[in-house]
MARBA-3410 file (N, C-alpha, C, O; in Angstrom, 1 decimal):
160
0.8,-1.1,0.0,0.0,0.0,0.0,0.9,1.2,0.0,1.9,1.3,0.7 ~ 0.5,2.1,-0.8,1.3,3.4,-0.9,0.5,4.5,-0.1,-0.7,4.7,-0.3 ~ 1.2,5.3,0.7,0.6,6.4,1.4,0.5,7.6,0.5,1.3,7.8,-0.3 ~ -0.6,8.3,0.6,-0.8,9.6,-0.1,0.2,10.6,0.5,0.7,10.5,1.6 ~ 0.5,11.6,-0.3,1.5,12.6,0.1,1.2,13.3,1.4,2.1,13.6,2.2
-0.1,13.5,1.7,-0.5,14.2,3.0,-0.1,13.3,4.2,0.4,13.8,5.2 ~ -0.4,12.0,4.1,0.0,11.1,5.1,1.5,11.1,5.3,2.0,11.2,6.4 ~ 2.2,10.9,4.2,3.7,10.9,4.2,4.3,12.1,4.9,5.1,12.0,5.8 ~ 3.8,13.3,4.4,4.3,14.6,5.0,3.9,14.7,6.4,4.7,15.2,7.3 ~ 2.7,14.3,6.8,2.1,14.4,8.1,3.1,13.7,9.2,3.4,14.2,10.2
3.4,12.5,8.8,4.3,11.7,9.7,5.6,12.3,9.8,6.2,12.4,11.0 ~ 6.2,12.8,8.7,7.5,13.5,8.8,7.5,14.8,9.5,8.4,15.1,10.3 ~ 6.4,15.5,9.4,6.2,16.8,10.1,6.2,16.5,11.6,6.9,17.1,12.4 ~ 5.4,15.5,12.0,5.3,15.2,13.4,6.6,14.8,14.0,6.9,15.2,15.1 ~ 7.4,14.0,13.3,8.7,13.6,13.7,9.6,14.9,14.0,10.2,15.0,15.0
9.5,15.8,13.0,10.3,17.0,13.1,9.9,17.8,14.3,10.8,18.2,15.0 ~ 8.6,18.0,14.4,8.1,18.9,15.5,8.5,18.3,16.8,8.9,19.0,17.8 ~ 8.3,16.9,16.9,8.6,16.2,18.2,10.0,16.4,18.6,10.3,16.7,19.8 ~ 11.0,16.3,17.7,12.4,16.4,18.0,12.7,17.8,18.3,13.6,18.1,19.1 ~ 12.0,18.8,17.7,12.2,20.2,18.0,11.2,20.8,19.0,11.0,22.0,18.9
10.7,20.0,19.8,9.6,20.5,20.8,10.3,21.5,21.7,11.5,21.4,22.0 ~ 9.5,22.5,22.0,10.0,23.5,22.9,10.3,24.8,22.1,10.6,25.9,22.7 ~ 10.2,24.8,20.8,10.3,26.0,20.0,9.4,25.9,18.8,9.1,24.8,18.3 ~ 8.9,27.1,18.4,8.1,27.1,17.1,8.9,26.7,16.0,10.0,27.0,15.9 ~ 8.2,26.0,15.0,8.8,25.6,13.8,8.0,26.1,12.6,6.7,25.9,12.6
8.6,26.7,11.7,7.9,27.2,10.5,7.9,26.1,9.4,8.7,25.2,9.4 ~ 6.8,26.1,8.6,6.6,25.2,7.5,7.8,25.2,6.6,8.2,24.1,6.1 ~ 8.4,26.3,6.3,9.5,26.5,5.4,10.7,25.7,6.0,11.5,25.1,5.2 ~ 10.9,25.7,7.2,12.0,25.0,7.9,11.8,23.5,7.7,12.8,22.8,7.4 ~ 10.6,23.0,7.8,10.3,21.5,7.6,10.5,21.2,6.2,11.1,20.1,5.9
10.1,22.0,5.3,10.2,21.8,3.9,11.7,21.7,3.5,12.1,20.7,2.8 ~ 12.5,22.6,4.0,14.0,22.5,3.8,14.6,21.2,4.3,15.4,20.5,3.6 ~ 14.2,20.9,5.5,14.8,19.7,6.2,14.4,18.4,5.4,15.2,17.5,5.4 ~ 13.3,18.4,4.7,13.0,17.2,3.9,13.1,17.4,2.4,12.8,16.4,1.6 ~ 13.5,18.5,2.0,13.7,18.8,0.6,12.5,18.7,-0.3,12.5,18.1,-1.4
11.4,19.2,0.3,10.1,19.1,-0.4,9.5,20.6,-0.5,10.1,21.5,0.0 ~ 8.4,20.7,-1.1,7.8,22.0,-1.4,7.2,22.5,-0.1,6.5,21.8,0.7 ~ 7.3,23.9,0.2,6.6,24.5,1.3,5.1,24.3,1.2,4.5,24.2,2.3 ~ 4.6,24.4,0.0,3.1,24.3,-0.1,2.6,22.9,0.3,1.6,22.8,1.0 ~ 3.4,21.8,0.0,3.0,20.5,0.4,3.0,20.3,1.9,2.2,19.7,2.5
4.1,21.0,2.6,4.2,20.9,4.0,3.1,21.7,4.7,2.6,21.3,5.7 ~ 2.7,22.9,4.1,1.6,23.7,4.6,0.3,22.9,4.6,-0.5,22.9,5.5 ~ 0.0,22.3,3.4,-1.2,21.5,3.3,-1.3,20.4,4.4,-2.3,20.3,5.0 ~ -0.2,19.7,4.6,-0.2,18.7,5.6,-0.3,19.3,7.0,-1.0,18.7,7.9 ~ 0.4,20.4,7.2,0.3,21.1,8.5,-1.1,21.5,8.8,-1.5,21.4,10.0
-1.8,22.0,7.8,-3.3,22.4,8.0,-4.1,21.1,8.4,-4.9,21.1,9.2 ~ -3.8,20.1,7.7,-4.6,18.8,8.1,-4.2,18.4,9.6,-5.1,18.0,10.3 ~ -2.9,18.5,10.0,-2.6,18.1,11.3,-3.2,19.1,12.3,-3.5,18.8,13.5 ~ -3.3,20.3,11.9,-4.0,21.3,12.8,-5.5,20.9,13.0,-6.0,20.9,14.1 ~ -6.1,20.6,11.9,-7.5,20.2,12.0,-7.7,19.0,12.8,-8.7,18.8,13.5
-6.8,18.0,12.8,-6.8,16.8,13.6,-6.5,17.1,15.1,-6.6,16.2,15.9 ~ -6.0,18.3,15.4,-5.7,18.6,16.8,-4.3,18.1,17.2,-4.0,18.0,18.4 ~ -3.4,17.8,16.3,-2.1,17.3,16.5,-1.0,18.4,16.6,-0.1,18.2,17.4 ~ -1.3,19.4,16.0,-0.3,20.6,16.0,-1.2,21.8,16.3,-2.3,21.9,16.0 ~ -0.5,22.9,16.8,-1.2,24.1,17.0,-0.2,25.3,16.5,1.0,25.2,16.6
-0.9,26.2,15.9,-0.1,27.4,15.3,0.0,28.5,16.3,-0.9,28.8,17.1 ~ 1.1,29.1,16.3,1.4,30.2,17.2,0.7,31.4,16.5,0.6,31.5,15.3 ~ 0.2,32.3,17.4,-0.5,33.5,16.9,0.4,34.3,16.0,1.6,34.3,16.2 ~ -0.1,34.9,14.9,0.7,35.8,14.1,1.7,35.0,13.1,2.7,35.5,12.7 ~ 1.4,33.8,12.8,2.3,33.0,11.9,3.7,32.7,12.5,4.7,32.7,11.7
3.8,32.5,13.8,5.1,32.3,14.4,5.5,30.9,14.4,6.4,30.5,15.2 ~ 4.9,30.0,13.7,5.3,28.6,13.7,4.4,27.6,14.3,3.3,28.0,14.8 ~ 4.8,26.4,14.4,3.9,25.4,14.9,4.5,24.6,16.0,5.8,24.6,16.1 ~ 3.7,24.1,16.9,4.1,23.2,18.1,3.3,22.0,18.0,2.2,22.0,17.4 ~ 3.8,21.0,18.7,3.0,19.8,18.9,1.9,20.1,19.8,2.1,20.8,20.8
0.7,19.6,19.6,-0.5,19.8,20.4,-0.9,18.5,21.1,-1.8,18.4,21.9 ~ -0.1,17.4,20.9,-0.3,16.1,21.5,1.0,15.4,21.6,1.9,15.7,20.8 ~ 1.1,14.6,22.6,2.4,13.9,22.9,2.5,12.8,21.9,1.5,12.1,21.5 ~ 3.8,12.5,21.5,4.0,11.5,20.5,3.3,10.1,20.9,2.8,9.3,20.1 ~ 3.4,9.8,22.2,2.8,8.6,22.7,1.3,8.5,22.5,0.7,7.4,22.7
0.6,9.7,22.3,-0.8,9.7,22.2,-1.3,9.7,20.7,-2.4,10.0,20.4 ~ -0.3,9.5,19.8,-0.7,9.6,18.4,-0.5,8.2,17.7,0.6,7.9,17.3 ~ -1.6,7.4,17.7,-1.4,6.1,17.0,-1.2,6.3,15.5,-2.0,7.0,14.8 ~ -0.3,5.6,14.9,0.0,5.7,13.5,-1.2,5.2,12.6,-1.4,5.6,11.5 ~ -1.9,4.3,13.2,-3.1,3.8,12.4,-4.2,4.8,12.4,-4.7,5.0,11.3
-4.4,5.4,13.5,-5.4,6.5,13.6,-5.0,7.7,12.6,-5.9,8.2,11.9 ~ -3.7,8.0,12.6,-3.2,9.1,11.8,-3.4,8.8,10.3,-3.8,9.6,9.6 ~ -3.1,7.5,10.0,-3.2,7.1,8.6,-4.7,7.1,8.2,-5.1,7.6,7.1 ~ -5.6,6.6,9.0,-7.0,6.5,8.7,-7.5,7.9,8.4,-8.4,8.1,7.6 ~ -7.1,8.9,9.2,-7.6,10.3,9.1,-6.9,11.1,8.0,-7.4,12.2,7.7
-5.8,10.6,7.4,-5.2,11.4,6.4,-5.3,10.7,5.0,-5.1,11.3,4.0 ~ -5.8,9.4,5.1,-6.0,8.6,3.8,-7.5,8.6,3.5,-7.8,7.9,2.5 ~ -8.3,9.2,4.2,-9.7,9.2,3.9,-10.1,9.5,2.5,-9.6,10.4,1.9 ~ -11.0,8.7,2.0,-11.5,8.9,0.6,-10.7,8.3,-0.5,-11.0,8.6,-1.6 ~ -9.6,7.6,-0.2,-8.8,7.0,-1.2,-8.9,5.6,-1.2,-8.1,4.9,-0.5
-9.8,5.0,-2.1,-9.9,3.6,-2.2,-8.7,3.0,-2.8,-8.0,3.6,-3.6 ~ -8.4,1.7,-2.4,-7.1,1.1,-3.0,-7.3,0.6,-4.4,-6.4,0.4,-5.1 ~ -8.5,0.6,-4.9,-8.8,0.2,-6.3,-10.2,0.7,-6.8,-11.0,1.1,-6.0 ~ -10.3,0.8,-8.0,-11.4,1.4,-8.7,-12.8,0.7,-8.2,-13.8,1.4,-8.0 ~ -12.7,-0.6,-7.9,-13.9,-1.3,-7.6,-14.5,-1.0,-6.3,-15.6,-1.4,-6.0
-13.8,-0.2,-5.4,-14.3,0.2,-4.2,-15.4,1.3,-4.3,-16.2,1.6,-3.4 ~ -15.4,1.9,-5.4,-16.3,3.0,-5.7,-17.4,2.5,-6.7,-17.3,2.6,-7.9 ~ -18.5,1.9,-6.2,-19.4,1.2,-7.0,-20.1,2.3,-8.0,-20.4,1.9,-9.2 ~ -20.3,3.4,-7.6,-20.9,4.4,-8.5,-20.1,4.7,-9.7,-20.7,5.1,-10.7 ~ -18.8,4.7,-9.6,-17.9,5.1,-10.7,-17.1,3.9,-11.3,-16.2,4.0,-12.2
-17.3,2.7,-10.7,-16.6,1.6,-11.2,-16.9,1.1,-12.6,-18.0,0.8,-13.0 ~ -15.9,1.1,-13.5,-16.0,0.7,-14.9,-15.4,-0.6,-15.1,-15.3,-1.0,-16.3 ~ -14.9,-1.3,-14.1,-14.2,-2.5,-14.3,-15.2,-3.6,-14.8,-16.2,-3.9,-14.1 ~ -15.0,-4.3,-15.9,-15.9,-5.2,-16.4,-16.0,-6.5,-15.6,-17.0,-7.2,-15.7 ~ -14.9,-6.9,-14.7,-15.0,-8.1,-14.0,-15.4,-7.9,-12.5,-15.5,-8.8,-11.8
-15.7,-6.6,-12.1,-16.0,-6.4,-10.7,-17.1,-7.2,-10.2,-16.9,-7.7,-9.0 ~ -18.2,-7.5,-10.8,-19.2,-8.3,-10.1,-18.7,-9.7,-9.8,-19.2,-10.3,-8.8 ~ -17.8,-10.3,-10.5,-17.3,-11.7,-10.2,-16.0,-11.7,-9.5,-15.5,-12.7,-9.1 ~ -15.3,-10.6,-9.4,-13.9,-10.6,-8.9,-13.8,-10.6,-7.4,-14.6,-9.9,-6.7 ~ -12.8,-11.3,-6.9,-12.5,-11.3,-5.5,-11.5,-10.3,-5.0,-11.3,-10.2,-3.8
-10.8,-9.6,-5.9,-9.8,-8.7,-5.5,-10.3,-7.6,-4.6,-9.5,-7.2,-3.7 ~ -11.5,-7.2,-4.7,-12.0,-6.1,-3.8,-11.9,-6.7,-2.4,-11.4,-6.0,-1.5 ~ -12.4,-7.9,-2.1,-12.4,-8.4,-0.8,-11.0,-8.6,-0.3,-10.7,-8.3,0.8 ~ -10.0,-9.1,-1.2,-8.7,-9.3,-0.8,-8.0,-8.0,-0.4,-7.3,-7.8,0.6 ~ -8.2,-7.0,-1.3,-7.6,-5.6,-1.0,-8.2,-5.0,0.3,-7.4,-4.4,1.0
-9.5,-5.2,0.5,-10.1,-4.8,1.7,-9.4,-5.4,3.0,-9.2,-4.7,4.0 ~ -9.2,-6.7,2.9,-8.6,-7.4,4.0,-7.1,-6.9,4.2,-6.7,-6.5,5.3 ~ -6.4,-6.8,3.1,-5.0,-6.3,3.2,-4.9,-4.9,3.8,-4.1,-4.6,4.6 ~ -5.8,-4.1,3.3,-5.8,-2.7,3.9,-6.1,-2.7,5.3,-5.4,-2.0,6.1 ~ -7.1,-3.5,5.8,-7.5,-3.6,7.2,-6.3,-4.1,8.0,-6.0,-3.6,9.1
-5.6,-5.1,7.5,-4.4,-5.6,8.2,-3.3,-4.6,8.3,-2.6,-4.4,9.3 ~ -3.1,-3.8,7.2,-2.1,-2.8,7.2,-2.4,-1.7,8.2,-1.5,-1.3,9.0 ~ -3.6,-1.3,8.3,-4.1,-0.3,9.3,-4.0,-0.9,10.8,-3.6,-0.2,11.7 ~ -4.4,-2.1,10.9,-4.3,-2.8,12.2,-2.9,-2.8,12.7,-2.6,-2.6,13.9 ~ -1.9,-3.1,11.8,-0.5,-3.1,12.2,-0.1,-1.7,12.6,0.6,-1.6,13.6
-0.4,-0.7,11.8,-0.1,0.7,12.2,-0.7,1.1,13.5,-0.1,1.9,14.3 ~ -1.8,0.5,13.8,-2.5,0.8,15.1,-1.7,0.4,16.3,-1.9,0.9,17.4 ~ -0.8,-0.5,16.1,0.0,-1.0,17.3,1.1,-0.1,17.6,1.8,-0.3,18.7 ~ 1.4,0.9,16.8,2.5,1.8,17.0,2.0,3.2,17.1,1.0,3.6,16.6 ~ 2.8,4.0,17.9,2.5,5.4,18.0,3.7,6.2,17.4,4.7,5.6,17.1
3.5,7.5,17.3,4.6,8.3,16.8,5.9,8.2,17.7,7.0,8.2,17.2 ~ 5.6,8.0,19.0,6.8,7.8,19.9,7.6,6.6,19.5,8.8,6.7,19.8 ~ 7.1,5.6,18.9,7.9,4.4,18.5,8.8,4.8,17.4,9.9,4.2,17.2 ~ 8.5,5.9,16.6,9.4,6.4,15.6,10.6,7.2,16.2,11.6,7.4,15.5 ~ 10.4,7.6,17.4,11.4,8.5,18.0,12.1,7.8,19.2,12.8,8.5,20.0
11.8,6.6,19.4,12.0,5.9,20.7,13.4,6.1,21.3,13.5,6.2,22.6 ~ 14.4,6.1,20.6,15.8,6.2,21.2,16.5,7.6,20.9,16.3,8.1,19.9 ~ 17.3,8.1,21.9,18.0,9.3,21.6,19.0,9.1,20.5,19.2,10.1,19.8 ~ 19.5,7.9,20.3,20.3,7.7,19.1,19.7,7.9,17.8,20.2,8.5,16.9 ~ 18.4,7.5,17.8,17.6,7.7,16.5,17.4,9.1,16.3,17.5,9.7,15.2
17.0,9.9,17.4,16.8,11.3,17.3,18.0,12.0,16.8,17.9,13.0,16.1 ~ 19.2,11.6,17.4,20.4,12.3,17.0,20.7,11.9,15.5,21.2,12.8,14.7 ~ 20.3,10.8,15.0,20.5,10.5,13.5,19.6,11.4,12.7,20.0,11.8,11.7 ~ 18.4,11.7,13.1,17.5,12.7,12.5,18.2,14.0,12.4,18.3,14.6,11.3 ~ 18.7,14.5,13.5,19.3,15.9,13.6,20.5,15.9,12.7,20.7,16.9,11.9
21.4,14.9,12.7,22.6,14.9,11.8,22.1,15.0,10.3,22.7,15.7,9.5 ~ 21.1,14.2,10.0,20.7,14.2,8.6,20.1,15.5,8.2,20.4,16.0,7.1 ~ 19.3,16.2,9.0,18.7,17.5,8.7,19.8,18.6,8.7,19.7,19.5,7.8 ~ 20.9,18.5,9.6,22.0,19.4,9.5,22.7,19.3,8.2,23.1,20.3,7.5 ~ 23.0,18.1,7.8,23.7,17.8,6.5,22.9,18.3,5.4,23.5,19.0,4.5
21.6,18.1,5.3,20.8,18.6,4.2,20.8,20.1,4.2,20.8,20.7,3.1 ~ 20.7,20.7,5.3,20.7,22.2,5.4,22.1,22.7,4.9,22.1,23.7,4.2 ~ 23.2,22.1,5.2,24.5,22.5,4.7,24.6,22.4,3.2,25.1,23.3,2.5 ~ 24.1,21.3,2.7,24.1,21.1,1.3,23.2,22.1,0.5,23.5,22.5,-0.5 ~ 22.1,22.4,1.1,21.2,23.4,0.5,21.9,24.8,0.5,21.8,25.5,-0.5
22.6,25.1,1.6,23.4,26.5,1.6,24.5,26.5,0.6,24.7,27.5,0.0 ~ 25.2,25.3,0.4,26.2,25.3,-0.5,25.6,25.4,-2.0,26.3,26.1,-2.8 ~ 24.5,24.9,-2.2,23.8,25.0,-3.5,23.5,26.5,-3.8,23.6,27.0,-4.9 ~ 22.9,27.2,-2.7,22.6,28.6,-2.9,23.8,29.4,-3.2,23.8,30.3,-4.0 ~ 24.9,29.1,-2.4,26.0,29.9,-2.6,26.7,29.7,-4.0,27.2,30.7,-4.6
26.6,28.5,-4.5,27.1,28.2,-5.8,26.2,28.9,-6.9,26.7,29.3,-7.9 ~ 24.9,29.0,-6.7,24.0,29.6,-7.6,24.3,31.1,-7.6,24.2,31.7,-8.7 ~ 24.5,31.7,-6.5,24.9,33.1,-6.4,26.2,33.5,-7.1,26.3,34.5,-7.6 ~ 27.1,32.6,-7.0,28.5,32.8,-7.6,28.5,32.8,-9.1,29.4,33.3,-9.7 ~ 27.4,32.2,-9.7,27.4,32.1,-11.2,26.7,33.3,-11.8,26.6,33.4,-13.0
END
């Protein structure tokens, strides 16, 4: 199963905010850390705010975690950010044009697989992604390296 971009970004944002807890974090900072577009991060951040997982500081001063990582089940997060995305065309009876849908078992198999996928995610929380200080340090080193590479790219572009 492939996660949609909102779910993918949401998990990464929550990891970033959790590791940087205690200070406000701007969407642009998260986008730079992951090498993705600020617009995509902002869309995911809006979703996380609607879900009550992050809160915005007044006046556009950045975002903070609004829930502890131990209180965010990955299954719940995925269910709430993947809503409306069926795994196959046959899940939407009103628009299904598949000629074998009435006799096909794939819909049932896909439904079972999706449920097991989500059930597995339900056993984990965001805290499991951050469990060890060693893992958190690895994230910080990666983000520092990416920021340095981005600065070098900007300096090279300015020099030309």
